[in-house]
MARKE-455664 format. One line per 4 residues: number of its first residue (from 1); their letters; for each residue x, y, z of C-alpha. Coordinates in steps of 0.25 Angstrom, whole numbers, plus 5000, padded with zeros to 4 digits. Layout:
NUM	a	X:Y:Z; ...
% end
This chain:
1	mgne	5131:4954:5064; 5139:4943:5064; 5138:4942:5049; 5149:4957:5050
5	veek	5160:4947:5054; 5157:4934:5047; 5155:4941:5034; 5169:4946:5034
9	sqqp	5175:4933:5031; 5165:4930:5020; 5169:4942:5011; 5177:4939:4998
13	qdee	5192:4945:5000; 5190:4957:4990; 5177:4963:4998; 5185:4960:5011
17	kvgn	5197:4971:5006; 5192:4985:5011; 5204:4992:5012; 5221:4989:5008
21	vqle	5219:4977:5018; 5211:4964:5017; 5203:4958:5027; 5206:4945:5029
25	eqah	5195:4934:5028; 5193:4926:5041; 5186:4914:5035; 5175:4907:5045
29	hehe	5178:4893:5045; 5164:4886:5045; 5163:4869:5047; 5155:4866:5034
33	deis	5149:4851:5035; 5151:4842:5022; 5138:4839:5013; 5139:4826:5004
37	pele	5136:4827:4991; 5124:4818:4993; 5118:4827:5005; 5121:4839:4997
41	aliq	5111:4835:4985; 5100:4831:4997; 5103:4846:5002; 5098:4852:4988
45	tdps	5085:4856:4992; 5076:4868:4987; 5075:4878:4999; 5062:4882:4994
49	kgls	5055:4868:4996; 5062:4860:5004; 5062:4845:5004; 5050:4836:5000
53	psev	5043:4826:5011; 5050:4815:5004; 5064:4822:5004; 5062:4822:5019
57	eerl	5058:4809:5022; 5070:4803:5012; 5081:4811:5020; 5074:4809:5034
61	arfg	5076:4796:5032; 5090:4795:5026; 5095:4806:5035; 5087:4805:5048
65	knel	5081:4815:5058; 5089:4828:5060; 5091:4824:5074; 5102:4819:5081
69	pekk	5104:4804:5084; 5101:4800:5099; 5107:4789:5106; 5104:4788:5121
73	knpl	5109:4776:5130; 5100:4769:5139; 5101:4774:5151; 5100:4759:5157
77	wkfl	5112:4755:5150; 5119:4767:5153; 5119:4765:5168; 5121:4750:5166
81	gyft	5133:4756:5159; 5139:4761:5174; 5140:4746:5178; 5151:4742:5166
85	gpis	5166:4744:5169; 5178:4737:5176; 5174:4740:5190; 5159:4739:5189
89	ylie	5160:4724:5184; 5169:4719:5194; 5159:4726:5205; 5148:4718:5197
93	iaci	5156:4707:5198; 5159:4707:5212; 5143:4710:5213; 5140:4697:5207
97	iaav	5149:4689:5216; 5144:4696:5228; 5129:4692:5225; 5133:4678:5222
101	vgdw	5140:4675:5236; 5128:4682:5241; 5136:4694:5247; 5124:4703:5247
105	idfg	5132:4716:5254; 5143:4715:5243; 5133:4713:5233; 5126:4726:5238
109	iila	5139:4733:5241; 5144:4732:5226; 5131:4734:5219; 5129:4747:5226
113	llfi	5143:4753:5221; 5140:4746:5208; 5126:4756:5206; 5133:4767:5214
117	nafi	5145:4768:5204; 5134:4766:5192; 5125:4777:5197; 5135:4787:5198
121	gffe	5141:4785:5184; 5128:4785:5178; 5121:4797:5185; 5133:4806:5182
125	eaka	5138:4805:5169; 5131:4813:5159; 5121:4805:5148; 5130:4803:5135
129	esal	5116:4807:5126; 5114:4820:5133; 5125:4827:5123; 5115:4823:5112
133	dalr	5104:4827:5119; 5109:4841:5120; 5113:4841:5106; 5099:4837:5102
137	qtla	5094:4849:5109; 5102:4858:5100; 5095:4856:5088; 5083:4863:5084
141	lktr	5069:4856:5083; 5061:4864:5073; 5065:4870:5060; 5058:4876:5047
145	swrd	5062:4869:5033; 5056:4868:5020; 5049:4854:5016; 5043:4853:5002
149	gqlv	5040:4868:5000; 5034:4871:5013; 5042:4876:5026; 5039:4869:5037
153	eldv	5042:4868:5051; 5049:4854:5056; 5056:4847:5066; 5071:4847:5064
157	tdlv	5072:4831:5064; 5064:4831:5052; 5075:4839:5045; 5083:4831:5033
161	pgdv	5096:4836:5023; 5090:4844:5014; 5079:4851:5022; 5078:4867:5020
165	ivlr	5077:4875:5032; 5076:4887:5038; 5085:4895:5048; 5082:4907:5055
169	lgdi	5085:4914:5067; 5086:4906:5079; 5084:4895:5072; 5093:4881:5077
173	vpad	5098:4875:5064; 5092:4861:5063; 5101:4855:5055; 5114:4857:5048
177	arll	5109:4864:5035; 5116:4873:5023; 5112:4887:5023; 5104:4892:5009
181	gigv	5104:4905:5009; 5090:4909:5007; 5077:4912:5017; 5065:4904:5020
185	tgea	5057:4909:5005; 5070:4906:4998; 5074:4922:4999; 5090:4924:4998
189	tegd	5093:4928:5014; 5103:4940:5018; 5115:4936:5027; 5118:4923:5033
193	lqid	5113:4916:5044; 5120:4916:5058; 5123:4904:5065; 5126:4902:5077
197	qsal	5133:4888:5079; 5142:4890:5092; 5138:4878:5097; 5141:4869:5086
201	tges	5153:4875:5080; 5159:4884:5093; 5161:4898:5086; 5157:4909:5095
205	lpvs	5147:4916:5083; 5136:4915:5073; 5142:4910:5061; 5138:4914:5047
209	kkkg	5131:4905:5039; 5128:4908:5024; 5122:4901:5013; 5127:4887:5011
213	ntvy	5133:4887:5026; 5129:4875:5034; 5121:4877:5048; 5123:4868:5058
217	sssi	5112:4860:5066; 5108:4867:5080; 5116:4879:5076; 5106:4892:5078
221	vkqg	5105:4903:5068; 5107:4916:5073; 5104:4926:5061; 5098:4923:5048
225	qqla	5087:4916:5040; 5091:4905:5030; 5086:4892:5023; 5096:4880:5024
229	vvtk	5096:4866:5019; 5099:4855:5028; 5112:4847:5028; 5114:4837:5039
233	tgan	5103:4832:5050; 5104:4824:5061; 5117:4819:5066; 5123:4824:5053
237	tfig	5123:4839:5057; 5134:4846:5063; 5128:4843:5077; 5124:4829:5073
241	raan	5139:4827:5072; 5142:4833:5085; 5130:4824:5093; 5135:4812:5087
245	liai	5151:4814:5092; 5143:4816:5105; 5137:4802:5104; 5149:4794:5099
249	tade	5157:4800:5110; 5157:4788:5122; 5171:4786:5127; 5172:4780:5139
253	ghfq	5177:4791:5149; 5192:4793:5154; 5187:4790:5169; 5180:4778:5165
257	kiis	5191:4771:5158; 5201:4775:5169; 5192:4768:5179; 5190:4756:5168
261	kign	5205:4755:5168; 5208:4755:5183; 5195:4745:5184; 5201:4736:5176
265	vliw	5215:4736:5182; 5206:4733:5196; 5197:4724:5191; 5204:4713:5184
269	stvl	5215:4713:5196; 5203:4711:5205; 5197:4700:5196; 5210:4693:5195
273	lvii	5213:4691:5208; 5200:4689:5214; 5200:4676:5202; 5212:4672:5207
277	vliy	5207:4672:5221; 5194:4665:5218; 5201:4655:5210; 5211:4652:5223
281	qlvk	5202:4653:5233; 5193:4643:5226; 5204:4633:5223; 5211:4634:5236
285	frgt	5198:4633:5244; 5191:4624:5236; 5181:4613:5244; 5181:4622:5257
289	dqgn	5171:4633:5260; 5182:4644:5258; 5183:4639:5242; 5168:4639:5241
293	wkvv	5165:4647:5229; 5156:4658:5236; 5166:4660:5247; 5176:4662:5237
297	lenc	5169:4671:5228; 5165:4679:5242; 5179:4681:5245; 5182:4686:5229
301	lvlt	5171:4695:5231; 5175:4701:5242; 5190:4703:5236; 5183:4709:5224
305	vaai	5175:4720:5231; 5186:4723:5239; 5194:4726:5227; 5185:4731:5217
309	pvgl	5186:4746:5217; 5172:4747:5218; 5174:4763:5223; 5182:4766:5213
313	ptvm	5170:4771:5203; 5162:4776:5214; 5173:4783:5222; 5178:4791:5209
317	svtm	5164:4794:5204; 5162:4800:5219; 5174:4808:5217; 5171:4814:5202
321	aiga	5156:4816:5208; 5162:4826:5219; 5171:4832:5209; 5162:4835:5200
325	kqla	5154:4843:5212; 5165:4851:5214; 5166:4854:5199; 5149:4858:5198
329	akqv	5153:4868:5211; 5164:4874:5200; 5153:4875:5189; 5159:4862:5181
333	ivkr	5148:4852:5179; 5152:4838:5179; 5143:4829:5171; 5150:4817:5170
337	ltav	5159:4812:5182; 5170:4807:5175; 5174:4819:5169; 5179:4824:5182
341	eela	5189:4815:5182; 5192:4816:5167; 5193:4832:5168; 5207:4830:5177
345	svsv	5213:4822:5165; 5210:4833:5154; 5222:4838:5148; 5216:4844:5135
349	lcsd	5204:4855:5136; 5197:4856:5122; 5189:4868:5124; 5178:4876:5114
353	ktgt	5180:4890:5112; 5168:4898:5110; 5161:4899:5123; 5171:4891:5132
357	ltln	5184:4898:5131; 5178:4911:5124; 5165:4919:5128; 5157:4915:5116
361	eltf	5152:4931:5114; 5159:4939:5104; 5166:4951:5114; 5174:4963:5108
365	depy	5189:4962:5107; 5198:4972:5104; 5193:4981:5092; 5202:4988:5081
369	lneg	5198:5003:5084; 5200:5012:5073; 5208:5024:5076; 5201:5035:5084
373	ftad	5190:5024:5089; 5191:5017:5103; 5185:5003:5108; 5172:5011:5114
377	dill	5170:5017:5101; 5169:5003:5092; 5161:4998:5104; 5151:5009:5103
381	ysyl	5150:5010:5088; 5148:4994:5086; 5138:4995:5097; 5130:5007:5089
385	aaep	5130:4999:5077; 5126:4986:5083; 5112:4980:5080; 5103:4980:5092
389	gand	5097:4967:5098; 5105:4959:5087; 5110:4945:5093; 5122:4944:5085
393	piel	5134:4941:5092; 5143:4952:5087; 5130:4962:5091; 5131:4959:5103
397	avrr	5146:4957:5106; 5146:4971:5100; 5135:4977:5111; 5140:4968:5123
401	aaeg	5156:4975:5121; 5149:4989:5120; 5140:4989:5131; 5152:4982:5139
405	slev	5163:4993:5136; 5154:5006:5133; 5152:5015:5144; 5140:5022:5135
409	lknr	5133:5008:5134; 5133:5004:5149; 5123:5013:5156; 5112:5015:5145
413	tsqh	5098:5015:5149; 5094:5009:5135; 5102:4998:5130; 5097:5001:5115
417	dvpg	5103:5014:5115; 5117:5019:5116; 5118:5032:5125; 5123:5045:5116
421	ykvt	5120:5038:5103; 5107:5034:5094; 5107:5025:5084; 5098:5029:5073
425	sflp	5098:5020:5063; 5106:5005:5063; 5107:4995:5050; 5109:4981:5055
429	fnpt	5119:4973:5048; 5117:4966:5035; 5123:4956:5028; 5126:4964:5016
433	tkmt	5133:4977:5023; 5138:4966:5035; 5138:4979:5045; 5128:4987:5055
437	qatv	5126:5001:5053; 5120:5011:5064; 5118:5026:5064; 5121:5032:5077
441	anle	5118:5046:5083; 5126:5052:5094; 5116:5059:5103; 5127:5069:5107
445	tkdv	5134:5073:5096; 5122:5072:5086; 5131:5065:5075; 5126:5054:5068
449	fkva	5134:5042:5062; 5135:5028:5059; 5142:5015:5064; 5144:5002:5055
453	kgap	5150:4989:5062; 5150:4977:5052; 5161:4968:5047; 5176:4973:5046
457	qvii	5176:4974:5031; 5163:4980:5029; 5166:4990:5039; 5180:4993:5034
461	klvg	5174:4995:5020; 5164:5005:5027; 5175:5014:5032; 5183:5013:5017
465	gddd	5194:5002:5021; 5204:5001:5034; 5215:4993:5032; 5219:4994:5049
469	avra	5205:4990:5051; 5207:4977:5040; 5220:4973:5048; 5213:4974:5061
473	vnal	5201:4966:5056; 5211:4955:5049; 5218:4954:5062; 5206:4952:5070
477	arrg	5199:4942:5062; 5213:4933:5061; 5211:4932:5077; 5197:4928:5075
481	lral	5191:4940:5079; 5178:4945:5073; 5180:4961:5069; 5167:4968:5067
485	gvar	5170:4984:5062; 5164:4996:5067; 5164:5010:5059; 5158:5023:5061
489	tipg	5155:5036:5052; 5164:5047:5052; 5157:5059:5060; 5149:5067:5051
493	qlek	5148:5056:5040; 5138:5047:5040; 5142:5038:5028; 5158:5037:5031
497	yqlv	5163:5027:5041; 5175:5026:5050; 5181:5013:5056; 5178:5013:5071
501	gmis	5185:4998:5072; 5184:4985:5073; 5178:4977:5084; 5184:4963:5086
505	lldp	5175:4951:5091; 5179:4939:5098; 5172:4927:5107; 5184:4929:5119
509	prpd	5189:4920:5129; 5182:4918:5143; 5191:4926:5153; 5193:4914:5160
513	sgnt	5198:4905:5148; 5213:4909:5146; 5214:4906:5161; 5207:4894:5160
517	irec	5215:4887:5149; 5229:4891:5156; 5223:4884:5168; 5220:4871:5160
521	nsfg	5233:4871:5154; 5239:4873:5167; 5232:4860:5171; 5238:4852:5159
525	vdvk	5225:4854:5151; 5226:4859:5137; 5217:4867:5133; 5212:4868:5117
529	mvtg	5201:4877:5110; 5191:4868:5101; 5181:4878:5095; 5174:4877:5082
533	dqli	5178:4894:5080; 5186:4900:5069; 5201:4896:5071; 5206:4911:5072
537	iake	5196:4912:5083; 5200:4901:5091; 5217:4906:5089; 5212:4920:5095
541	vaar	5204:4914:5107; 5216:4904:5109; 5226:4915:5109; 5218:4923:5119
545	lgmg	5215:4912:5128; 5231:4908:5129; 5228:4896:5122; 5238:4891:5111
549	rvil	5234:4895:5097; 5237:4882:5090; 5220:4882:5085; 5219:4872:5074
553	danh	5206:4872:5066; 5198:4859:5064; 5205:4855:5051; 5216:4849:5059
557	lvdp	5207:4838:5067; 5201:4832:5052; 5214:4835:5044; 5215:4822:5036
561	tkse	5230:4825:5032; 5233:4822:5047; 5233:4808:5056; 5225:4808:5067
565	aevt	5238:4809:5076; 5243:4821:5069; 5227:4828:5072; 5228:4823:5087
569	ehce	5242:4830:5088; 5236:4842:5082; 5223:4843:5092; 5235:4840:5104
573	radg	5243:4850:5101; 5233:4861:5095; 5226:4871:5104; 5213:4871:5099
577	faqv	5205:4869:5086; 5196:4879:5078; 5183:4876:5070; 5180:4863:5075
581	ipeh	5167:4856:5073; 5162:4846:5086; 5169:4834:5077; 5182:4841:5078
585	kyrv	5181:4845:5094; 5177:4829:5095; 5189:4827:5087; 5199:4836:5095
589	vell	5195:4828:5107; 5196:4814:5103; 5210:4816:5097; 5215:4823:5111
593	qkkg	5208:4810:5118; 5214:4800:5108; 5229:4806:5113; 5225:4801:5127
597	llig	5221:4815:5132; 5208:4820:5140; 5201:4829:5134; 5191:4840:5140
601	mtgd	5181:4848:5130; 5175:4861:5134; 5163:4867:5125; 5150:4873:5125
605	gvnd	5144:4868:5111; 5136:4858:5104; 5150:4856:5095; 5157:4854:5109
609	apal	5147:4843:5113; 5155:4831:5105; 5169:4834:5110; 5164:4836:5125
613	kkan	5158:4822:5124; 5171:4817:5118; 5181:4824:5127; 5184:4817:5141
617	vgia	5178:4830:5148; 5169:4837:5140; 5167:4851:5146; 5154:4860:5142
621	vhgc	5156:4873:5146; 5145:4885:5151; 5135:4888:5141; 5137:4876:5133
625	tdaa	5126:4868:5125; 5117:4857:5130; 5126:4847:5120; 5140:4852:5126
629	rsaa	5134:4851:5141; 5129:4838:5138; 5142:4831:5131; 5151:4837:5142
633	divl	5157:4831:5154; 5158:4844:5161; 5150:4858:5161; 5156:4870:5166
637	lapg	5145:4878:5171; 5154:4891:5171; 5159:4900:5159; 5172:4895:5152
641	lsti	5182:4886:5156; 5187:4890:5169; 5178:4879:5179; 5186:4869:5169
645	idgi	5198:4872:5178; 5191:4869:5191; 5186:4856:5185; 5200:4852:5181
649	ktsr	5204:4856:5195; 5193:4848:5201; 5196:4836:5190; 5209:4834:5193
653	aifq	5207:4835:5209; 5195:4823:5207; 5205:4815:5197; 5216:4815:5209
657	rlrs	5207:4809:5219; 5201:4798:5207; 5215:4795:5205; 5217:4794:5220
661	yaly	5207:4786:5222; 5210:4777:5210; 5224:4775:5214; 5220:4771:5230
665	rits	5208:4762:5225; 5216:4754:5215; 5228:4753:5224; 5219:4748:5235
669	tihf	5213:4739:5225; 5225:4732:5221; 5231:4731:5235; 5218:4724:5239
673	lmfm	5217:4715:5227; 5234:4711:5229; 5232:4710:5243; 5220:4701:5245
677	fiit	5224:4692:5234; 5238:4689:5238; 5233:4687:5252; 5222:4678:5248
681	laed	5230:4670:5240; 5241:4669:5249; 5234:4668:5264; 5220:4664:5260
685	wnmp	5217:4678:5268; 5205:4688:5264; 5198:4699:5271; 5182:4699:5276
689	avll	5174:4704:5267; 5167:4715:5275; 5181:4720:5278; 5184:4722:5263
693	imic	5172:4729:5260; 5173:4738:5272; 5187:4742:5265; 5179:4745:5251
697	vlnd	5168:4751:5258; 5175:4760:5267; 5188:4764:5258; 5180:4768:5247
701	aatl	5169:4775:5254; 5181:4784:5260; 5187:4785:5246; 5175:4795:5242
705	visv	5180:4806:5249; 5193:4807:5240; 5184:4817:5231; 5186:4827:5242
709	dntq	5202:4825:5243; 5213:4835:5241; 5220:4833:5227; 5231:4838:5221
713	isdr	5227:4844:5207; 5237:4839:5195; 5241:4851:5186; 5241:4841:5173
717	pdkw	5228:4832:5168; 5227:4820:5177; 5228:4806:5171; 5225:4793:5177
721	rigq	5238:4785:5175; 5232:4771:5175; 5246:4765:5175; 5251:4774:5187
725	lltl	5238:4772:5194; 5240:4756:5193; 5253:4756:5197; 5254:4764:5208
729	svil	5241:4758:5214; 5248:4742:5212; 5261:4748:5219; 5254:4755:5230
733	aill	5245:4741:5231; 5258:4732:5233; 5262:4739:5243; 5249:4740:5251
737	agls	5247:4726:5248; 5262:4724:5255; 5257:4732:5266; 5244:4723:5266
741	fahw	5252:4710:5265; 5262:4714:5277; 5248:4719:5286; 5242:4704:5284
745	fian	5256:4695:5286; 5260:4705:5298; 5246:4703:5305; 5243:4689:5302
749	nvfk	5259:4683:5303; 5265:4692:5312; 5255:4697:5321; 5244:4684:5318
753	vepd	5232:4691:5320; 5219:4684:5319; 5213:4681:5305; 5201:4692:5309
757	vlhs	5210:4701:5315; 5218:4701:5301; 5208:4704:5294; 5205:4718:5303
761	imyl	5219:4722:5299; 5219:4718:5286; 5206:4726:5284; 5212:4739:5289
765	hiss	5224:4738:5282; 5219:4736:5268; 5207:4746:5272; 5219:4756:5276
769	aphf	5232:4754:5268; 5226:4757:5253; 5216:4766:5259; 5226:4776:5264
773	vifs	5233:4775:5251; 5223:4785:5246; 5230:4795:5254; 5242:4792:5245
777	trvp	5233:4792:5231; 5227:4804:5233; 5238:4812:5228; 5250:4810:5218
781	gfww	5260:4816:5227; 5263:4812:5243; 5250:4812:5250; 5255:4823:5261
785	enmp	5257:4833:5249; 5241:4834:5247; 5234:4830:5259; 5219:4822:5258
789	hwif	5206:4831:5262; 5204:4828:5276; 5189:4822:5273; 5196:4811:5264
793	atci	5208:4808:5273; 5197:4807:5285; 5188:4797:5277; 5200:4789:5273
797	iatq	5205:4789:5288; 5192:4787:5294; 5188:4775:5283; 5202:4767:5290
801	ival	5199:4772:5304; 5186:4765:5302; 5193:4752:5296; 5202:4752:5308
805	ffsv	5188:4752:5319; 5186:4740:5310; 5197:4733:5311; 5203:4737:5325
809	ygif	5188:4733:5330; 5185:4722:5321; 5172:4729:5318; 5167:4718:5310
813	gske	5168:4705:5318; 5172:4691:5318; 5162:4686:5309; 5167:4694:5298
817	hvap	5182:4688:5303; 5186:4702:5307; 5193:4705:5321; 5199:4717:5329
821	cgwp	5212:4719:5325; 5214:4730:5336; 5219:4745:5336; 5236:4740:5335
825	wgis	5232:4734:5321; 5224:4744:5317; 5232:4757:5318; 5242:4750:5313
829	vlai	5236:4745:5301; 5231:4759:5299; 5244:4767:5301; 5252:4758:5294
833	slvy	5242:4761:5281; 5244:4775:5284; 5259:4776:5283; 5258:4766:5271
837	fmll	5251:4774:5263; 5261:4784:5264; 5272:4776:5259; 5263:4771:5248
841	dlvk	5262:4786:5244; 5277:4788:5243; 5275:4777:5231; 5264:4783:5225
845	vyvf	5271:4796:5222; 5284:4789:5218; 5276:4781:5208; 5268:4795:5204
849	rhwd	5282:4802:5202; 5288:4791:5193; 5278:4786:5186; 5275:4791:5170
853	falt	5270:4785:5158; 5285:4782:5154; 5286:4773:5167; 5275:4766:5163
857	arlf	5278:4764:5149; 5292:4759:5154; 5287:4750:5165; 5276:4744:5155
861	ptpa	5280:4746:5142; 5268:4742:5133; 5268:4747:5118; 5258:4758:5119
865	rkrk	5265:4764:5131; 5278:4764:5123; 5271:4770:5112; 5264:4780:5122
869	laar	5277:4784:5128; 5284:4787:5114; 5273:4796:5110; 5275:4803:5123
873	lder	5288:4805:5122; 5288:4809:5108; 5277:4820:5111; 5286:4824:5122
877	qkhv	5299:4828:5113; 5289:4834:5103; 5282:4842:5114; 5299:4847:5119
881	aika	5301:4849:5105; 5289:4859:5103; 5291:4865:5116; 5305:4869:5112
885	swhk	5301:4875:5099; 5291:4882:5105; 5301:4889:5115; 5309:4893:5104
889	vykv	5297:4899:5096; 5294:4907:5109; 5307:4911:5111; 5307:4919:5096
893	aeay	5294:4925:5099; 5298:4929:5113; 5311:4935:5106; 5303:4941:5096
897	riat	5292:4947:5106; 5304:4953:5115; 5309:4960:5102; 5296:4965:5099
901	afqk	5293:4971:5112; 5307:4978:5110; 5304:4983:5096; 5290:4988:5103
905	lgke	5296:4995:5114; 5307:5003:5105; 5296:5008:5097; 5288:5012:5109
909	qhlp	5299:5020:5112; 5302:5025:5099; 5316:5019:5099; 5325:5024:5087
913	qapt	5324:5016:5075; 5336:5012:5068; 5337:5020:5053; 5330:5012:5042
917	taev	5341:5010:5029; 5333:5022:5023; 5336:5031:5034; 5351:5027:5033
% end
């Protein structure tokens, strides 16, 4: 029955004219691989004999096995890879120094943190090779082929170009092959093969393949039987090239790049300052016990450990892991932890159509009805002419629509009968007649009539022509709807037919897709449709979803007459692309990424796997193939895209927490380095190691609960503005350092406290002042506009109360050079820290309000920034001009709409018309 629609596009123009109006041909665009002349010569095999053993051996040596290449990374090397990176390197150096000086407590703490970070990364990340494994599982295992005059069964891995294979109903196509149009024993075959290649190309229905067409590896034969000659095997096949795209995609994740940038700034700052302190102390205390290299190195170790953001990867990993758990409760499964953060920054979502935006099942749309017939009539007659038990998607759509709408079919006792009617004879679909016919008896009136259902041009010809019906079919075809004609005989005449109408069939949008797209747009995420289906179908679906209708065909992506910049601009401006293959989807993602955009990609088929792997966030939707699931970072368990909105909201909340912690941690690290560096050089003062370790352990442990804190969700894609982050951190750190120097000089020079008491006072200050700043950094606005979660606030304050008791009572004792500072000092220091964070909050808000890229380009005018700023200004001017042009067009269209409405109203009310010239 699939042929009823497909054959329509393959008829010569002179046969399409069935009345005064000609049926318009809507060609099916099929991707065809190019075959080189050399390969063409190799596949001219005699179908009755096949290849000889010597030819098989020579071609196996030349083309290799028919299997996808397998490259697996050693798990040990994969695990060791998590010990690389700026922060890891500095922690490892600190670990070595601790071992050299014999500080085994610090050595154990540092080593434990190093392994915790590595284990989190190793066990949470998805294996890169799993996508390739899933692709291999879609391939057939055995096939039948003619070899040396014998029809033999062999492993698909042994196939070579030129092999003649048998394709039958239910077979998985074992390699790319060209249909020969003959049966197993050389007889001519009647009808084409119906091939389900939806997982490869995204087309929602099986496609009709005739002699000379190519069938692709891993697609499925749904109808028919033919011989085919193998054209490509292994990595050269359609699916093999998709596997290759997955294999070469090994870009460093966006989040890893951000962490590396932050880590590099902190680490090089730490290394530089520690080396200066090391050289200074070795020179100044040369020849004394203080100048012993082990003592100096131990002092530098303490400084290094306190400065290294050792908790940065752990806190961020735990925050994302908790976020992943929250998403799992909403049926969004996260396979790669950093995808949680990256989803918050996605500004473009490229979505597959079939099965993602649509239901991937044919349904009835508004039918064209001949005068005197109703929608129930066309459903009943099409059901009577439907082939019972046929697995064809069009027949299934007919039966499903009729059974869901007609009352007579809802409560019947037998699922095979239609109450009140009896089908006395049935002619199934025939490729020659292109229709099905049924003879039906009305049990109540005893009348007998015939019903026919088939290709529109056949049914219209059957009823003797109908220009209105032809126009209706053409209108449906222009919108990408599949038409199916239905006719019945005139009462009392079994050979004269009258037209009932035209069924229109469409893979409809999911009920929630339109709303999901609108919500994505409200969050600043542009949704683009990228589908392997036909252009007219994509435009129709886009219109129904409320998307823009600037849908381009895939040729725009590989147009040799356009530059890379022009193609990229097409990608950015288009609302989608149709008739794409995996390479095209991959290219769309790649081009948009080169523009600096973070891209999300959704899909469910093998054809989506390379783009899912390439995208910053690959999202496999409900009912996806194993290949898509393996290549994706996030898997949706609920049908459709609606759960993506939950994902965006949750990921943006998590992003705010991550940025809050990063800003706090960078600020506290720079503050500590700045204060300790200057005070060490100026006053030869340092803090006992145990106090510094306590600051690290208590404060980093407390910030783990940031994962439950309240946040403000941004209505635009979030972005790591590293320049803004570091500049604000430096400003806050300088102000904190000013407070630290004030504390130190007032306690030491004004109140002249004992050195051990000074240690307690400064410990409490360095522990509390930067730590309370997290109440400010957690939101971009004023801290009181979004109050912290009570658990988060309790943990932060509790750690400082513990620090207060340590200071007030001098818990660590004189052995560690610590003495009690008393309650007045303790309360004063804590109160000043609390008030000071509120003052710093004003500074933060002012910086956030006035900071933008233009300011950065003016303050630090590098050539790259100047070019980027000029490009942005040019883009903004273009956008304003285009918006003004669209506004003019909209005003004209609106005026025309109003005029048309008045004209229509006038006709409805039978207003008197102006006399024509003839009447005058």
